[in-house]
Steps between C-alpha positions, in 0.01 A plus 500: 500500500580760233471876565210662309607729214565857599458707180152382394160656549378171632764475761246558775275226375789259466614581849184381640571151349853498633434667836173398659358724760573428872183392667391697797334196653799266493528488878242300693343642807571331842149351491548358144843358588338341827210345304726363236749346752213364708351333193841345401540356868163324460634341196838363623559139439625421846352611824732703732597374839257553791689787643542666158136445426399655822723799440362554142146458641541744781650757265225443258232550770663816641532631147142445414314529832741704722526411865319174638124576511372160610478301817768229568380179363532171693585265217879431476583610152271807502663593842856479345376717202343742751817529715711544196277784375489650847877522489472747220285740696603870435653444161330730249322321206740648245813379706331152530461501123860590441610229748277240337644580151848490639456160668314341200774603259765347734303176513383485147815325366451229765133432448376634158 
């Protein structure tokens, strides 16, 4: 890209064309990143393995609901999900979001 002319009364106006302003909103918040990644995970072409899926599920639940707040279910799949979520007890919602994003990014090339 060419440098704008320097000895011209229109230099400032030309500089706008050549050097766009830096956006102050260029960085997404953690919540925005989490929502974007969670939406992309739902659209993966292939389903992750059961263990990977439970790990993602438990991080998602911890990120969105915090520590387990329901009674342990008796049905086998629901019980597995419950136990995975219970294993995240004590992790802050923000840390769970960060871990979810990190895990999803690692798995994306495999399943997206």
